[in-house]
DSSP file (Angstrom, degrees, kcal/mol; ACC not computed):
  #  RESIDUE AA STRUCTURE BP1 BP2  ACC     N-H-->O    O-->H-N    N-H-->O    O-->H-N    TCO  KAPPA ALPHA  PHI   PSI    X-CA   Y-CA   Z-CA
    1    1 A X    >         0   0    0      0, 0.0     3,-0.5     0, 0.0     8,-0.0   0.000 360.0 360.0 360.0 -33.9    4.0   -4.2  -29.7
    2    2 A X  T 3   +     0   0    0      1,-0.2     0, 0.0     3,-0.0     0, 0.0   0.472 360.0  74.7 -82.2  -0.2    3.4   -4.4  -25.9
    3    3 A X  T 3  S+     0   0    0      2,-0.1     2,-0.4    63,-0.0    -1,-0.2  -0.119  74.8 102.0-103.2  36.6    3.7   -8.2  -26.0
    4    4 A X    <   -     0   0    0     -3,-0.5     2,-1.1     2,-0.1    64,-0.1  -0.914  70.0-132.1-119.5 148.0    7.5   -8.3  -26.4
    5    5 A X        +     0   0    0     -2,-0.4     2,-0.3    65,-0.1    64,-0.1  -0.730  55.5 135.9 -98.7  85.5   10.1   -9.0  -23.8
    6    6 A X     >  -     0   0    0     -2,-1.1     4,-1.5     1,-0.1    68,-0.1  -0.979  58.8-135.4-136.7 145.5   12.5   -6.1  -24.3
    7    7 A X  H  > S+     0   0    0     -2,-0.3     4,-2.4     1,-0.2     5,-0.2   0.897 106.9  56.7 -60.8 -42.4   14.4   -3.6  -22.1
    8    8 A X  H  > S+     0   0    0      1,-0.2     4,-2.6     2,-0.2    -1,-0.2   0.888 104.2  51.9 -62.4 -40.3   13.5   -0.7  -24.4
    9    9 A X  H  > S+     0   0    0      1,-0.2     4,-2.5     2,-0.2    -1,-0.2   0.913 110.5  48.9 -62.1 -42.1    9.8   -1.4  -24.0
   10   10 A X  H  X S+     0   0    0     -4,-1.5     4,-2.6     2,-0.2    -2,-0.2   0.889 111.4  49.2 -64.1 -39.5   10.1   -1.4  -20.2
   11   11 A X  H  X S+     0   0    0     -4,-2.4     4,-1.3     2,-0.2    -2,-0.2   0.911 112.0  48.2 -67.1 -41.7   12.0    1.8  -20.3
   12   12 A X  H  X S+     0   0    0     -4,-2.6     4,-2.8     2,-0.2     3,-0.4   0.932 114.8  44.9 -64.4 -45.5    9.4    3.5  -22.5
   13   13 A X  H  X S+     0   0    0     -4,-2.5     4,-2.1     1,-0.2     5,-0.3   0.915 111.1  54.8 -62.8 -42.3    6.5    2.3  -20.3
   14   14 A X  H  < S+     0   0    0     -4,-2.6     4,-0.4    -5,-0.2    -1,-0.2   0.734 116.2  37.5 -65.2 -23.1    8.4    3.3  -17.2
   15   15 A X  H  X S+     0   0    0     -4,-1.3     4,-1.3    -3,-0.4    -2,-0.2   0.865 118.1  45.4 -92.6 -45.4    8.9    6.9  -18.5
   16   16 A X  H  X S+     0   0    0     -4,-2.8     4,-2.3    -5,-0.2     5,-0.2   0.893 107.3  55.8 -71.1 -40.9    5.5    7.5  -20.3
   17   17 A X  H  X S+     0   0    0     -4,-2.1     4,-2.6    -5,-0.3     5,-0.2   0.927 108.7  45.9 -62.3 -46.8    3.2    6.1  -17.6
   18   18 A X  H  > S+     0   0    0     -4,-0.4     4,-2.5    -5,-0.3    -1,-0.2   0.874 111.4  53.8 -64.2 -33.6    4.5    8.4  -14.8
   19   19 A X  H  X S+     0   0    0     -4,-1.3     4,-1.8     2,-0.2    -2,-0.2   0.926 111.7  44.5 -63.9 -42.8    4.3   11.4  -17.1
   20   20 A X  H  X S+     0   0    0     -4,-2.3     4,-2.3     2,-0.2    -2,-0.2   0.912 113.9  49.8 -67.0 -41.8    0.7   10.7  -17.9
   21   21 A X  H  X S+     0   0    0     -4,-2.6     4,-2.8     2,-0.2     5,-0.2   0.879 107.8  54.0 -65.4 -37.0   -0.2   10.0  -14.3
   22   22 A X  H  X S+     0   0    0     -4,-2.5     4,-2.3     1,-0.2    -1,-0.2   0.924 110.2  47.3 -62.2 -43.9    1.5   13.3  -13.2
   23   23 A X  H  X S+     0   0    0     -4,-1.8     4,-2.2     2,-0.2    -2,-0.2   0.902 112.5  49.0 -63.1 -41.4   -0.6   15.2  -15.7
   24   24 A X  H  X S+     0   0    0     -4,-2.3     4,-1.9     2,-0.2    -2,-0.2   0.923 111.2  49.2 -65.0 -44.2   -3.8   13.4  -14.6
   25   25 A X  H  X S+     0   0    0     -4,-2.8     4,-2.4     1,-0.2    -2,-0.2   0.909 111.4  49.7 -63.2 -41.6   -3.1   14.1  -10.9
   26   26 A X  H  X S+     0   0    0     -4,-2.3     4,-2.1     1,-0.2    -1,-0.2   0.890 108.9  52.3 -65.0 -37.9   -2.4   17.8  -11.6
   27   27 A X  H  < S+     0   0    0     -4,-2.2     5,-0.3     1,-0.2    -1,-0.2   0.866 112.0  46.8 -65.0 -34.3   -5.6   18.1  -13.6
   28   28 A X  H  < S+     0   0    0     -4,-1.9    -2,-0.2     1,-0.2    -1,-0.2   0.901 114.7  45.9 -71.6 -40.4   -7.5   16.6  -10.6
   29   29 A X  H  < S+     0   0    0     -4,-2.4     2,-0.9    -5,-0.2    10,-0.9   0.752 100.9  70.0 -78.5 -23.9   -5.8   18.8   -8.1
   30   30 A X  S >< S-     0   0    0     -4,-2.1     3,-0.8    -5,-0.2     2,-0.6  -0.827  86.9-138.4 -94.5 105.0   -6.2   22.1  -10.1
   31   31 A X  G >   -     0   0    0     -2,-0.9     3,-2.0     6,-0.4     6,-0.2  -0.510  69.9 -30.7 -73.4 113.8   -9.9   22.7   -9.9
   32   32 A X  G 3  S-     0   0    0     -2,-0.6    -1,-0.3     1,-0.3     3,-0.1   0.783 113.9 -61.7  54.7  36.5  -11.3   23.9  -13.2
   33   33 A X  G <  S+     0   0    0     -3,-0.8     2,-1.2     1,-0.2    -1,-0.3   0.584  91.4 146.0  72.3  10.0   -8.1   25.7  -14.3
   34   34 A X    X   -     0   0    0     -3,-2.0     3,-0.8     1,-0.2    -3,-0.3  -0.691  25.1-176.1 -82.6  98.7   -8.1   28.1  -11.4
   35   35 A X  G >  S+     0   0    0     -2,-1.2     3,-0.8     1,-0.2    -1,-0.2   0.718  72.9  67.7 -73.7 -21.3   -4.4   28.4  -10.7
   36   36 A X  G 3  S+     0   0    0      1,-0.3     2,-0.2    -3,-0.1    -1,-0.2   0.815  98.7  52.4 -68.3 -27.8   -4.8   30.7   -7.7
   37   37 A X  G <  S+     0   0    0     -3,-0.8    -6,-0.4    -6,-0.2     2,-0.4  -0.266  73.2 165.3-104.0  46.5   -6.4   27.9   -5.7
   38   38 A X    X   -     0   0    0     -3,-0.8     3,-0.7    -2,-0.2     4,-0.2  -0.487  21.0-164.9 -67.4 121.6   -3.7   25.2   -6.2
   39   39 A X  G >  S+     0   0    0    -10,-0.9     3,-0.7    -2,-0.4     4,-0.3   0.828  82.5  57.5 -75.5 -32.5   -4.4   22.5   -3.6
   40   40 A X  G 3  S+     0   0    0      1,-0.2    -1,-0.2     2,-0.1     6,-0.2   0.370  74.8  96.8 -86.5   7.0   -1.0   20.9   -4.0
   41   41 A X  G <  S+     0   0    0     -3,-0.7     3,-0.5     1,-0.2    -1,-0.2   0.849  84.9  50.8 -64.2 -32.4    1.1   23.9   -3.2
   42   42 A X  S <  S+     0   0    0     -3,-0.7     2,-0.3     1,-0.3    -1,-0.2   0.841 125.5  26.1 -71.2 -32.4    1.5   22.8    0.4
   43   43 A X    >   +     0   0    0     -4,-0.3     3,-1.1    -3,-0.1     4,-0.4  -0.679  63.5 164.9-132.5  79.0    2.6   19.3   -0.6
   44   44 A X  T 3> S+     0   0    0     -3,-0.5     4,-0.7    -2,-0.3    -1,-0.1   0.619  72.7  69.8 -71.7  -8.4    4.2   19.4   -4.1
   45   45 A X  H 3> S+     0   0    0      1,-0.2     4,-2.5     2,-0.1    -1,-0.2   0.757  81.2  74.1 -78.5 -24.0    5.7   15.9   -3.5
   46   46 A X  H <> S+     0   0    0     -3,-1.1     4,-2.4     1,-0.2     5,-0.2   0.927  95.7  45.5 -61.9 -50.3    2.3   14.1   -3.6
   47   47 A X  H  > S+     0   0    0     -4,-0.4     4,-2.0     1,-0.2    -1,-0.2   0.889 114.3  50.5 -61.4 -35.7    1.8   14.3   -7.4
   48   48 A X  H  X S+     0   0    0     -4,-0.7     4,-2.5     2,-0.2    -1,-0.2   0.911 111.2  47.3 -67.6 -41.5    5.4   13.2   -8.0
   49   49 A X  H  X S+     0   0    0     -4,-2.5     4,-2.6     2,-0.2    -2,-0.2   0.901 111.3  50.6 -67.1 -40.3    5.1   10.2   -5.7
   50   50 A X  H  < S+     0   0    0     -4,-2.4     4,-0.5    -5,-0.2    -1,-0.2   0.913 112.7  48.0 -61.9 -41.4    1.8    9.1   -7.2
   51   51 A X  H >< S+     0   0    0     -4,-2.0     3,-0.7    -5,-0.2     4,-0.3   0.917 112.6  47.6 -66.0 -43.5    3.3    9.3  -10.7
   52   52 A X  H >< S+     0   0    0     -4,-2.5     3,-1.4     1,-0.2    -2,-0.2   0.936 113.1  46.9 -64.5 -46.0    6.4    7.4   -9.7
   53   53 A X  T >< S+     0   0    0     -4,-2.6     3,-1.2     1,-0.3     4,-0.3   0.465  88.8  83.9 -81.4   1.3    4.6    4.6   -7.9
   54   54 A X  T X> S+     0   0    0     -3,-0.7     3,-0.7    -4,-0.5     4,-0.6   0.657  77.7  73.0 -70.9 -13.8    2.1    4.2  -10.8
   55   55 A X  H <> S+     0   0    0     -3,-1.4     4,-1.9    -4,-0.3    -1,-0.2   0.613  76.4  79.1 -72.7 -12.0    4.9    2.0  -12.3
   56   56 A X  H <> S+     0   0    0     -3,-1.2     4,-2.5     1,-0.2    -1,-0.2   0.877  88.0  55.2 -65.9 -35.9    4.0   -0.7   -9.8
   57   57 A X  H <> S+     0   0    0     -3,-0.7     4,-2.2    -4,-0.3    -1,-0.2   0.958 112.5  38.4 -65.8 -51.7    1.0   -1.9  -11.8
   58   58 A X  H  X S+     0   0    0     -4,-0.6     4,-2.7     2,-0.2     5,-0.2   0.858 114.5  57.1 -68.7 -29.5    2.7   -2.5  -15.1
   59   59 A X  H  X S+     0   0    0     -4,-1.9     4,-2.2     2,-0.2     5,-0.3   0.952 110.5  42.9 -61.4 -48.2    5.8   -3.9  -13.3
   60   60 A X  H  X>S+     0   0    0     -4,-2.5     4,-2.8     2,-0.2     5,-0.9   0.906 113.2  53.3 -63.9 -41.1    3.7   -6.5  -11.6
   61   61 A X  I  X>S+     0   0    0     -4,-2.2     5,-2.1    -5,-0.2     4,-0.7   0.935 114.2  40.5 -60.3 -47.4    1.7   -7.3  -14.8
   62   62 A X  I  <5S+     0   0    0     -4,-2.7     6,-3.0     3,-0.2     5,-0.2   0.831 121.4  41.6 -74.5 -30.7    4.9   -7.9  -16.8
   63   63 A X  I  <5S+     0   0    0     -4,-2.2    -2,-0.2    -5,-0.2    -3,-0.2   0.901 128.2  24.1 -83.2 -41.4    6.8   -9.8  -14.1
   64   64 A X  I  <5S+     0   0    0     -4,-2.8    -3,-0.2    -5,-0.3    -2,-0.1   0.926 131.1  30.8 -92.4 -51.6    4.0  -12.0  -12.7
   65   65 A X  I  <<S+     0   0    0     -5,-0.9    -3,-0.2    -4,-0.7    -4,-0.1   0.938 132.5  27.4 -77.7 -47.1    1.3  -12.4  -15.4
   66   66 A X  S   <S-     0   0    0     -5,-2.1    -4,-0.2     2,-0.1    -3,-0.2   0.712  88.9-139.2 -89.1 -21.9    3.4  -12.2  -18.6
   67   67 A X        +     0   0    0     -6,-0.3     2,-1.0    -5,-0.2    -4,-0.2   0.858  47.8 151.2  61.0  37.5    6.7  -13.5  -17.2
   68   68 A X     >  +     0   0    0     -6,-3.0     4,-1.9     1,-0.2    -1,-0.2  -0.819  18.8 177.6 -99.5  94.2    8.6  -10.9  -19.2
   69   69 A X  H  > S+     0   0    0     -2,-1.0     4,-2.5     1,-0.2     5,-0.2   0.893  74.4  51.5 -68.0 -42.1   11.7  -10.3  -17.1
   70   70 A X  H  > S+     0   0    0      2,-0.2     4,-2.0     1,-0.2    -1,-0.2   0.917 111.2  46.9 -65.2 -42.8   13.4   -7.8  -19.4
   71   71 A X  H  > S+     0   0    0      1,-0.2     4,-2.0     2,-0.2    -1,-0.2   0.924 113.7  49.0 -64.3 -43.3   10.4   -5.6  -19.7
   72   72 A X  H  X S+     0   0    0     -4,-1.9     4,-2.4     1,-0.2    -2,-0.2   0.878 109.8  51.8 -62.7 -38.6    9.9   -5.7  -16.0
   73   73 A X  H  X S+     0   0    0     -4,-2.5     4,-2.5     2,-0.2    -1,-0.2   0.865 107.4  53.0 -67.3 -35.3   13.5   -4.9  -15.3
   74   74 A X  H  X S+     0   0    0     -4,-2.0     4,-2.0     2,-0.2    -2,-0.2   0.916 110.9  46.4 -64.1 -42.6   13.3   -1.9  -17.7
   75   75 A X  H  X S+     0   0    0     -4,-2.0     4,-2.2     1,-0.2    -2,-0.2   0.917 113.6  49.2 -63.8 -43.0   10.3   -0.5  -15.8
   76   76 A X  H  X S+     0   0    0     -4,-2.4     4,-2.5     2,-0.2    -2,-0.2   0.882 108.3  53.8 -65.5 -38.5   12.1   -1.2  -12.5
   77   77 A X  H  X S+     0   0    0     -4,-2.5     4,-2.1     2,-0.2    -1,-0.2   0.934 111.1  44.8 -60.9 -47.4   15.3    0.6  -13.7
   78   78 A X  H  X S+     0   0    0     -4,-2.0     4,-2.5     1,-0.2    -1,-0.2   0.886 111.9  53.4 -65.4 -38.3   13.4    3.7  -14.6
   79   79 A X  H  X S+     0   0    0     -4,-2.2     4,-2.4     2,-0.2    -2,-0.2   0.921 108.9  48.6 -63.4 -43.8   11.4    3.6  -11.3
   80   80 A X  H  X S+     0   0    0     -4,-2.5     4,-2.4     2,-0.2    -1,-0.2   0.905 111.3  50.0 -62.7 -41.2   14.7    3.4   -9.3
   81   81 A X  H  X S+     0   0    0     -4,-2.1     4,-2.3     1,-0.2    -2,-0.2   0.913 111.4  49.0 -63.6 -41.9   16.2    6.3  -11.2
   82   82 A X  H  X S+     0   0    0     -4,-2.5     4,-2.3     2,-0.2    -2,-0.2   0.890 110.7  50.3 -65.0 -38.8   13.0    8.4  -10.6
   83   83 A X  H  X S+     0   0    0     -4,-2.4     4,-2.4     2,-0.2    -2,-0.2   0.914 110.5  49.4 -66.1 -42.0   13.0    7.6   -6.9
   84   84 A X  H  X S+     0   0    0     -4,-2.4     4,-1.9     1,-0.2    -2,-0.2   0.915 112.3  47.9 -62.7 -42.6   16.7    8.6   -6.7
   85   85 A X  H  X S+     0   0    0     -4,-2.3     4,-2.4     2,-0.2     5,-0.3   0.877 109.5  54.2 -64.7 -37.2   15.9   11.9   -8.5
   86   86 A X  H  X S+     0   0    0     -4,-2.3     4,-2.5     1,-0.2    -2,-0.2   0.940 110.7  44.7 -61.1 -47.9   12.9   12.5   -6.2
   87   87 A X  H  < S+     0   0    0     -4,-2.4    -1,-0.2     1,-0.2    -2,-0.2   0.835 113.1  52.2 -67.8 -30.8   15.1   12.1   -3.1
   88   88 A X  H  < S+     0   0    0     -4,-1.9    -2,-0.2    -5,-0.2    -1,-0.2   0.918 117.9  35.2 -69.1 -43.0   17.8   14.3   -4.6
   89   89 A X  H  <        0   0    0     -4,-2.4    -2,-0.2     1,-0.2    -3,-0.2   0.776 360.0 360.0 -85.5 -27.3   15.5   17.2   -5.5
   90   90 A X     <        0   0    0     -4,-2.5    -3,-0.2    -5,-0.3    -2,-0.2   0.420 360.0 360.0-110.6 360.0   13.0   17.0   -2.5
């Protein structure tokens, strides 16, 4: 399924990967479920930026290694939308 050159695949990858990375970063930053000691309260932008820029790895993989332009463009489209939303909200 991941070996197809489709816009929809790029959009799905571009949405799901940052969501998973955001969850992973939050699990790392919240030590053992202790919500009182949230490390990222001073900088709430860091987990969001890490999640957004996690799209660079699959984008490069699909554009350079696989030569799947449509899938790469789908990932890039979602990344641009996320960056615009980031700047709007933060």
